Structure formats: C-alpha cells, structure tokens
Short mmCIF file of the C-alpha atoms (twelve columns), coordinates in Angstrom:
data_MODEL
# 
_entry.id   MODEL 
# 
loop_
_atom_site.group_PDB 
_atom_site.id 
_atom_site.type_symbol 
_atom_site.label_atom_id 
_atom_site.label_alt_id 
_atom_site.label_comp_id 
_atom_site.label_asym_id 
_atom_site.label_seq_id 
_atom_site.Cartn_x 
_atom_site.Cartn_y 
_atom_site.Cartn_z 
_atom_site.pdbx_PDB_model_num 
ATOM 1   C CA . UNK A 1   0.245   -0.203  -0.040  1 
ATOM 2   C CA . UNK A 2   1.233   3.457   -0.851  1 
ATOM 3   C CA . UNK A 3   -1.254  5.916   0.149   1 
ATOM 4   C CA . UNK A 4   -3.982  5.705   2.754   1 
ATOM 5   C CA . UNK A 5   -5.842  8.527   0.139   1 
ATOM 6   C CA . UNK A 6   -5.372  9.659   -2.897  1 
ATOM 7   C CA . UNK A 7   -6.725  11.615  -5.720  1 
ATOM 8   C CA . UNK A 8   -7.657  10.287  -9.131  1 
ATOM 9   C CA . UNK A 9   -8.105  11.838  -12.371 1 
ATOM 10  C CA . UNK A 10  -10.751 9.817   -13.244 1 
ATOM 11  C CA . UNK A 11  -12.799 10.674  -10.012 1 
ATOM 12  C CA . UNK A 12  -11.701 14.554  -9.614  1 
ATOM 13  C CA . UNK A 13  -14.631 15.382  -7.437  1 
ATOM 14  C CA . UNK A 14  -13.418 13.275  -3.916  1 
ATOM 15  C CA . UNK A 15  -10.488 12.147  -2.973  1 
ATOM 16  C CA . UNK A 16  -10.119 8.077   -2.963  1 
ATOM 17  C CA . UNK A 17  -9.572  6.407   0.023   1 
ATOM 18  C CA . UNK A 18  -7.879  2.978   1.101   1 
ATOM 19  C CA . UNK A 19  -9.913  0.156   2.505   1 
ATOM 20  C CA . UNK A 20  -10.234 -3.595  2.499   1 
ATOM 21  C CA . UNK A 21  -13.275 -5.468  1.755   1 
ATOM 22  C CA . UNK A 22  -14.020 -9.327  2.157   1 
ATOM 23  C CA . UNK A 23  -16.769 -8.744  -0.074  1 
ATOM 24  C CA . UNK A 24  -16.630 -8.625  -4.117  1 
ATOM 25  C CA . UNK A 25  -17.439 -5.413  -5.771  1 
ATOM 26  C CA . UNK A 26  -16.847 -3.660  -9.447  1 
ATOM 27  C CA . UNK A 27  -14.126 -1.739  -10.259 1 
ATOM 28  C CA . UNK A 28  -14.908 1.473   -12.069 1 
ATOM 29  C CA . UNK A 29  -12.031 1.535   -14.077 1 
ATOM 30  C CA . UNK A 30  -11.320 -1.691  -16.025 1 
ATOM 31  C CA . UNK A 31  -14.948 -2.832  -15.287 1 
ATOM 32  C CA . UNK A 32  -13.947 -5.974  -13.920 1 
ATOM 33  C CA . UNK A 33  -14.117 -7.732  -10.335 1 
ATOM 34  C CA . UNK A 34  -12.528 -7.046  -7.225  1 
ATOM 35  C CA . UNK A 35  -12.148 -8.019  -3.819  1 
ATOM 36  C CA . UNK A 36  -9.270  -7.239  -1.063  1 
ATOM 37  C CA . UNK A 37  -7.729  -4.045  -1.219  1 
ATOM 38  C CA . UNK A 38  -9.261  -1.050  -3.163  1 
ATOM 39  C CA . UNK A 39  -9.559  2.388   -3.427  1 
ATOM 40  C CA . UNK A 40  -12.881 3.882   -2.895  1 
ATOM 41  C CA . UNK A 41  -14.877 7.121   -2.627  1 
ATOM 42  C CA . UNK A 42  -17.989 5.868   -0.452  1 
ATOM 43  C CA . UNK A 43  -20.225 8.937   -1.499  1 
ATOM 44  C CA . UNK A 44  -19.978 8.140   -5.181  1 
ATOM 45  C CA . UNK A 45  -19.973 4.643   -4.720  1 
ATOM 46  C CA . UNK A 46  -16.540 4.416   -6.958  1 
ATOM 47  C CA . UNK A 47  -14.212 2.074   -6.756  1 
ATOM 48  C CA . UNK A 48  -10.617 1.281   -8.136  1 
ATOM 49  C CA . UNK A 49  -8.389  -1.806  -7.518  1 
ATOM 50  C CA . UNK A 50  -5.499  -1.123  -6.213  1 
ATOM 51  C CA . UNK A 51  -3.349  -1.862  -9.810  1 
ATOM 52  C CA . UNK A 52  -6.017  0.742   -11.645 1 
ATOM 53  C CA . UNK A 53  -5.680  3.243   -8.739  1 
ATOM 54  C CA . UNK A 54  -1.684  3.461   -8.645  1 
ATOM 55  C CA . UNK A 55  -0.938  1.987   -12.123 1 
ATOM 56  C CA . UNK A 56  2.790   1.636   -13.446 1 
ATOM 57  C CA . UNK A 57  3.075   3.839   -16.397 1 
ATOM 58  C CA . UNK A 58  4.418   1.424   -18.608 1 
ATOM 59  C CA . UNK A 59  5.349   -2.081  -18.371 1 
ATOM 60  C CA . UNK A 60  7.394   -5.141  -19.598 1 
ATOM 61  C CA . UNK A 61  5.667   -8.606  -19.155 1 
ATOM 62  C CA . UNK A 62  7.693   -12.251 -18.856 1 
ATOM 63  C CA . UNK A 63  5.386   -13.698 -21.318 1 
ATOM 64  C CA . UNK A 64  5.998   -11.057 -24.203 1 
ATOM 65  C CA . UNK A 65  9.793   -10.107 -23.619 1 
ATOM 66  C CA . UNK A 66  9.687   -7.642  -26.777 1 
ATOM 67  C CA . UNK A 67  6.976   -5.680  -25.847 1 
ATOM 68  C CA . UNK A 68  6.094   -2.339  -23.863 1 
ATOM 69  C CA . UNK A 69  2.604   -1.864  -22.803 1 
ATOM 70  C CA . UNK A 70  1.478   1.250   -21.807 1 
ATOM 71  C CA . UNK A 71  -1.255  2.047   -19.080 1 
ATOM 72  C CA . UNK A 72  -4.220  3.462   -20.775 1 
ATOM 73  C CA . UNK A 73  -7.566  4.847   -19.401 1 
ATOM 74  C CA . UNK A 74  -9.765  3.627   -22.494 1 
ATOM 75  C CA . UNK A 75  -8.968  0.905   -25.327 1 
ATOM 76  C CA . UNK A 76  -7.437  2.398   -28.236 1 
ATOM 77  C CA . UNK A 77  -9.266  2.631   -31.584 1 
ATOM 78  C CA . UNK A 78  -12.760 1.922   -32.451 1 
ATOM 79  C CA . UNK A 79  -12.529 -1.883  -32.682 1 
ATOM 80  C CA . UNK A 80  -13.215 -4.310  -29.808 1 
ATOM 81  C CA . UNK A 81  -10.205 -5.533  -27.729 1 
ATOM 82  C CA . UNK A 82  -9.683  -8.653  -25.662 1 
ATOM 83  C CA . UNK A 83  -7.262  -8.960  -22.723 1 
ATOM 84  C CA . UNK A 84  -4.159  -11.534 -24.016 1 
ATOM 85  C CA . UNK A 85  -4.472  -12.969 -20.627 1 
ATOM 86  C CA . UNK A 86  -7.832  -14.204 -19.770 1 
ATOM 87  C CA . UNK A 87  -9.597  -13.255 -23.502 1 
ATOM 88  C CA . UNK A 88  -12.392 -11.235 -22.013 1 
ATOM 89  C CA . UNK A 89  -13.544 -7.951  -23.422 1 
ATOM 90  C CA . UNK A 90  -11.504 -4.889  -22.941 1 
ATOM 91  C CA . UNK A 91  -13.832 -2.017  -21.441 1 
ATOM 92  C CA . UNK A 92  -11.649 0.264   -19.388 1 
ATOM 93  C CA . UNK A 93  -8.357  0.788   -17.877 1 
ATOM 94  C CA . UNK A 94  -5.772  -1.245  -19.812 1 
ATOM 95  C CA . UNK A 95  -2.270  -2.046  -20.444 1 
ATOM 96  C CA . UNK A 96  -1.594  -1.906  -24.428 1 
ATOM 97  C CA . UNK A 97  1.358   -2.676  -26.525 1 
ATOM 98  C CA . UNK A 98  1.645   -0.195  -29.629 1 
ATOM 99  C CA . UNK A 99  3.837   -2.478  -31.672 1 
ATOM 100 C CA . UNK A 100 1.849   -5.928  -31.405 1 
ATOM 101 C CA . UNK A 101 -1.431  -4.853  -30.551 1 
ATOM 102 C CA . UNK A 102 -1.591  -6.890  -27.840 1 
ATOM 103 C CA . UNK A 103 -3.649  -6.083  -24.289 1 
ATOM 104 C CA . UNK A 104 -3.637  -6.941  -20.547 1 
ATOM 105 C CA . UNK A 105 -6.341  -6.230  -18.064 1 
ATOM 106 C CA . UNK A 106 -4.255  -4.063  -15.197 1 
ATOM 107 C CA . UNK A 107 -5.211  -7.354  -12.777 1 
ATOM 108 C CA . UNK A 108 -4.105  -9.486  -15.497 1 
ATOM 109 C CA . UNK A 109 -0.580  -7.774  -15.998 1 
ATOM 110 C CA . UNK A 110 0.072   -8.062  -12.657 1 
ATOM 111 C CA . UNK A 111 -0.775  -11.709 -12.064 1 
ATOM 112 C CA . UNK A 112 2.070   -13.066 -9.823  1 
ATOM 113 C CA . UNK A 113 3.975   -15.742 -11.585 1 
ATOM 114 C CA . UNK A 114 3.725   -17.685 -8.499  1 
ATOM 115 C CA . UNK A 115 1.432   -18.176 -5.759  1 
ATOM 116 C CA . UNK A 116 2.350   -20.204 -2.795  1 
ATOM 117 C CA . UNK A 117 0.753   -20.584 1.001   1 
ATOM 118 C CA . UNK A 118 3.263   -23.247 2.231   1 
ATOM 119 C CA . UNK A 119 1.053   -26.003 1.344   1 
ATOM 120 C CA . UNK A 120 0.353   -25.677 -2.725  1 
ATOM 121 C CA . UNK A 121 2.641   -23.892 -5.290  1 
ATOM 122 C CA . UNK A 122 0.818   -22.696 -8.417  1 
ATOM 123 C CA . UNK A 123 2.985   -21.190 -11.421 1 
ATOM 124 C CA . UNK A 124 1.934   -19.084 -13.942 1 
ATOM 125 C CA . UNK A 125 2.261   -20.426 -17.755 1 
ATOM 126 C CA . UNK A 126 1.162   -18.603 -20.976 1 
ATOM 127 C CA . UNK A 127 0.191   -22.135 -21.913 1 
ATOM 128 C CA . UNK A 128 0.032   -25.605 -20.932 1 
ATOM 129 C CA . UNK A 129 -0.505  -28.919 -22.386 1 
ATOM 130 C CA . UNK A 130 -2.469  -30.193 -19.567 1 
ATOM 131 C CA . UNK A 131 -6.595  -30.134 -19.367 1 
ATOM 132 C CA . UNK A 132 -8.319  -27.206 -17.204 1 
ATOM 133 C CA . UNK A 133 -10.299 -28.653 -13.951 1 
ATOM 134 C CA . UNK A 134 -13.103 -26.515 -15.277 1 
ATOM 135 C CA . UNK A 135 -13.536 -26.438 -18.541 1 
ATOM 136 C CA . UNK A 136 -11.402 -29.929 -19.492 1 
ATOM 137 C CA . UNK A 137 -9.710  -28.093 -22.593 1 
ATOM 138 C CA . UNK A 138 -5.889  -27.881 -23.081 1 
ATOM 139 C CA . UNK A 139 -4.370  -24.449 -24.135 1 
ATOM 140 C CA . UNK A 140 -6.550  -21.712 -24.150 1 
ATOM 141 C CA . UNK A 141 -5.783  -18.872 -21.976 1 
ATOM 142 C CA . UNK A 142 -3.162  -18.006 -19.560 1 
ATOM 143 C CA . UNK A 143 -3.330  -20.813 -16.488 1 
ATOM 144 C CA . UNK A 144 -2.185  -21.550 -13.246 1 
ATOM 145 C CA . UNK A 145 -0.523  -24.964 -12.489 1 
ATOM 146 C CA . UNK A 146 0.386   -26.801 -9.452  1 
ATOM 147 C CA . UNK A 147 4.325   -27.900 -9.032  1 
ATOM 148 C CA . UNK A 148 2.627   -31.488 -9.535  1 
ATOM 149 C CA . UNK A 149 0.896   -30.728 -12.389 1 
ATOM 150 C CA . UNK A 150 -2.541  -32.124 -10.851 1 
ATOM 151 C CA . UNK A 151 -4.258  -28.819 -10.664 1 
ATOM 152 C CA . UNK A 152 -4.713  -27.001 -14.064 1 
ATOM 153 C CA . UNK A 153 -7.060  -23.365 -13.934 1 
ATOM 154 C CA . UNK A 154 -7.187  -21.261 -16.727 1 
ATOM 155 C CA . UNK A 155 -7.620  -17.940 -16.059 1 
ATOM 156 C CA . UNK A 156 -10.535 -17.575 -18.460 1 
ATOM 157 C CA . UNK A 157 -12.302 -19.790 -16.724 1 
ATOM 158 C CA . UNK A 158 -12.055 -18.076 -13.347 1 
ATOM 159 C CA . UNK A 159 -13.395 -14.782 -15.450 1 
ATOM 160 C CA . UNK A 160 -16.200 -17.154 -16.536 1 
ATOM 161 C CA . UNK A 161 -17.279 -18.303 -12.984 1 
ATOM 162 C CA . UNK A 162 -16.817 -14.264 -12.024 1 
ATOM 163 C CA . UNK A 163 -18.646 -12.990 -14.385 1 
ATOM 164 C CA . UNK A 164 -21.460 -15.866 -14.140 1 
ATOM 165 C CA . UNK A 165 -21.714 -15.224 -10.567 1 
ATOM 166 C CA . UNK A 166 -21.512 -11.165 -10.831 1 
ATOM 167 C CA . UNK A 167 -25.290 -10.264 -11.278 1 
ATOM 168 C CA . UNK A 168 -25.989 -12.445 -7.810  1 
ATOM 169 C CA . UNK A 169 -23.120 -10.859 -6.313  1 
ATOM 170 C CA . UNK A 170 -23.716 -7.434  -7.481  1 
ATOM 171 C CA . UNK A 171 -27.688 -7.324  -6.762  1 
ATOM 172 C CA . UNK A 172 -26.774 -8.816  -3.309  1 
ATOM 173 C CA . UNK A 173 -24.156 -5.845  -2.420  1 
ATOM 174 C CA . UNK A 174 -22.588 -7.876  0.439   1 
ATOM 175 C CA . UNK A 175 -24.926 -10.772 0.858   1 
ATOM 176 C CA . UNK A 176 -21.586 -13.140 0.508   1 
ATOM 177 C CA . UNK A 177 -23.773 -16.214 0.030   1 
ATOM 178 C CA . UNK A 178 -25.042 -15.251 -3.303  1 
ATOM 179 C CA . UNK A 179 -22.252 -16.520 -4.994  1 
ATOM 180 C CA . UNK A 180 -23.045 -20.326 -3.840  1 
ATOM 181 C CA . UNK A 181 -25.202 -20.416 -6.621  1 
ATOM 182 C CA . UNK A 182 -22.011 -21.163 -9.217  1 
ATOM 183 C CA . UNK A 183 -18.791 -21.689 -7.246  1 
ATOM 184 C CA . UNK A 184 -19.590 -24.837 -5.797  1 
ATOM 185 C CA . UNK A 185 -19.737 -26.395 -9.917  1 
ATOM 186 C CA . UNK A 186 -15.801 -26.151 -9.535  1 
ATOM 187 C CA . UNK A 187 -15.311 -28.316 -6.410  1 
ATOM 188 C CA . UNK A 188 -17.793 -31.040 -8.054  1 
ATOM 189 C CA . UNK A 189 -15.575 -30.708 -11.374 1 
ATOM 190 C CA . UNK A 190 -12.790 -31.538 -9.410  1 
ATOM 191 C CA . UNK A 191 -14.155 -34.445 -7.357  1 
ATOM 192 C CA . UNK A 192 -15.460 -36.090 -10.181 1 
ATOM 193 C CA . UNK A 193 -12.131 -35.804 -12.141 1 
ATOM 194 C CA . UNK A 194 -10.532 -38.241 -9.833  1 
ATOM 195 C CA . UNK A 195 -10.570 -42.053 -9.478  1 
ATOM 196 C CA . UNK A 196 -9.072  -42.827 -6.037  1 
ATOM 197 C CA . UNK A 197 -9.696  -43.560 -2.971  1 
ATOM 198 C CA . UNK A 198 -12.451 -41.825 -1.004  1 
ATOM 199 C CA . UNK A 199 -9.990  -40.602 1.350   1 
ATOM 200 C CA . UNK A 200 -7.639  -39.194 -1.256  1 
ATOM 201 C CA . UNK A 201 -10.116 -37.812 -3.193  1 
ATOM 202 C CA . UNK A 202 -10.889 -35.824 -0.181  1 
ATOM 203 C CA . UNK A 203 -7.438  -34.844 0.066   1 
ATOM 204 C CA . UNK A 204 -7.085  -34.175 -2.989  1 
ATOM 205 C CA . UNK A 205 -9.950  -31.894 -3.390  1 
ATOM 206 C CA . UNK A 206 -9.412  -30.094 -0.408  1 
ATOM 207 C CA . UNK A 207 -5.814  -28.890 -1.745  1 
ATOM 208 C CA . UNK A 208 -7.681  -28.190 -5.079  1 
ATOM 209 C CA . UNK A 209 -9.818  -26.247 -3.551  1 
ATOM 210 C CA . UNK A 210 -6.918  -24.077 -1.741  1 
ATOM 211 C CA . UNK A 211 -5.346  -23.766 -5.175  1 
ATOM 212 C CA . UNK A 212 -8.646  -22.226 -6.897  1 
ATOM 213 C CA . UNK A 213 -9.050  -19.439 -3.959  1 
ATOM 214 C CA . UNK A 214 -5.021  -18.429 -4.418  1 
ATOM 215 C CA . UNK A 215 -5.920  -18.124 -7.915  1 
ATOM 216 C CA . UNK A 216 -9.478  -16.496 -7.719  1 
ATOM 217 C CA . UNK A 217 -8.013  -14.319 -5.445  1 
ATOM 218 C CA . UNK A 218 -5.080  -12.969 -7.863  1 
ATOM 219 C CA . UNK A 219 -7.598  -13.147 -10.740 1 
ATOM 220 C CA . UNK A 220 -9.674  -10.399 -8.581  1 
ATOM 221 C CA . UNK A 221 -6.962  -7.988  -7.782  1 
ATOM 222 C CA . UNK A 222 -5.752  -9.053  -4.314  1 
ATOM 223 C CA . UNK A 223 -3.442  -12.436 -4.453  1 
ATOM 224 C CA . UNK A 224 -2.670  -11.895 -0.987  1 
ATOM 225 C CA . UNK A 225 -6.201  -11.404 0.491   1 
ATOM 226 C CA . UNK A 226 -8.086  -14.577 2.779   1 
ATOM 227 C CA . UNK A 227 -11.341 -14.771 1.081   1 
ATOM 228 C CA . UNK A 228 -12.299 -17.870 3.196   1 
ATOM 229 C CA . UNK A 229 -15.456 -15.932 4.074   1 
ATOM 230 C CA . UNK A 230 -16.882 -15.136 0.186   1 
ATOM 231 C CA . UNK A 231 -15.195 -18.183 -1.538  1 
ATOM 232 C CA . UNK A 232 -12.983 -20.564 0.734   1 
ATOM 233 C CA . UNK A 233 -16.864 -21.680 2.327   1 
ATOM 234 C CA . UNK A 234 -17.684 -22.898 -1.253  1 
ATOM 235 C CA . UNK A 235 -14.744 -24.867 -1.031  1 
ATOM 236 C CA . UNK A 236 -15.996 -27.280 1.819   1 
ATOM 237 C CA . UNK A 237 -18.493 -29.703 2.660   1 
# 
C-alpha cells in the first residue's frame, strides 16, 4: 500500500480512500470484479483496484519480452479489444502494446508468476498442455498449474465463473452467500475428475480447493487476501 488517500483523474470530485473488503466489488476503472484491497469514494460508490488506482506508466511482461505495455484509461481505437491473458473484453483501463497490439487487464498484467501458501505452489503459464479442471480443455488462456501438475485452471475460466456469478453478487451487495449458486460447481468438477480412494479424493480436492482460492484471489486483484469468508466456504463441505 502506498497511500491511505489519493486523488485520481477519473474521479476528480473527491479523494479516494484505501480500504479492505471481503466482499466482491466492480472496479470502475477496468470494469472487472475485485476483492480485498481497493480505493473507494463512499459518497459516489466509486471503486478502483489497487492496480487501477496506482498503475505503472509502462510495464514489460515475462510472456512478452519484446513488448512494452503502456497504461491507458480507455481501449485504443474503435474496434473491440480483448485481454490476451484471460480472453475477456477490454472495456476500461488497459495495458496496451502499440507495436504488437496486445492488451492486458491491469489485474491480469500484474498476476503473480507464482502463488504459494506453504502447501500448494501454483505457477503461471502462458500455455499448458494439460486440461483445465474447470472446462476440460487444453491450451486456451493463461493458466495456473501446481508444481505436482495435478491442478490446472485457466485464468479465462476463473473470469467466466466470476462473470456468471456477478449479477447475484452485485444485486446482493454484501450477501456473500449469493456466490454459492455458482462456485460449488468447480468443486464437483474436481471431485469427479479423480478415481482414487475416498480419503485420497477428499485430500486432493481440499488442496485443489485451496489452489482455486488463490487463483481467484489473484484474478480479483489481490493475491494476498484471505477470501475464506466469501469463496473459501464454497470449497468445503
């Protein structure tokens, strides 16, 4: 965290204050879902991810070593654009490479290359040959894969789950249980994927659930946040 209170050109009326929330919000910068750390104007119900509130002017990414991404407040040009990380539409703040035309959501551009909670390590890959536990397909968008290679989840699939759930989340405005209608489907997918003894399946799916929580946290813009109160409960039971 750099500042407790900032001014932002996209919301000049009031200052934005740093706060932490365990409930999902919609970022008014990149227009994507967020959770955890944010900058907010309570008077106007205006929210920004940390990455959107205090962006880097330009970045380079390990997956695109020949590119230079510039931060823009709106997508360039008049044609629809999509994020090269999660394959979802770009409708707000974006990191754009003028030379190659690649685009990244601010949160996708800042996805950690590794997530580690001490028990499960997940590495970010541009492409993997193993199937995603959610959609069952190979390739596609960037993916997080565990060191043991048992758990693989497309960033695009996480985005899809969140977007499917968003109407319930947003209408609920703080009712965390509104996510329960969608997120458990991933747990069932993971359970059906394995053909081991009951005990091993339970342990495997507990670890997979933990891995999913970390990926969701990262995609939502705050990989350090503990989202047990919102998503963690849907991976148990």
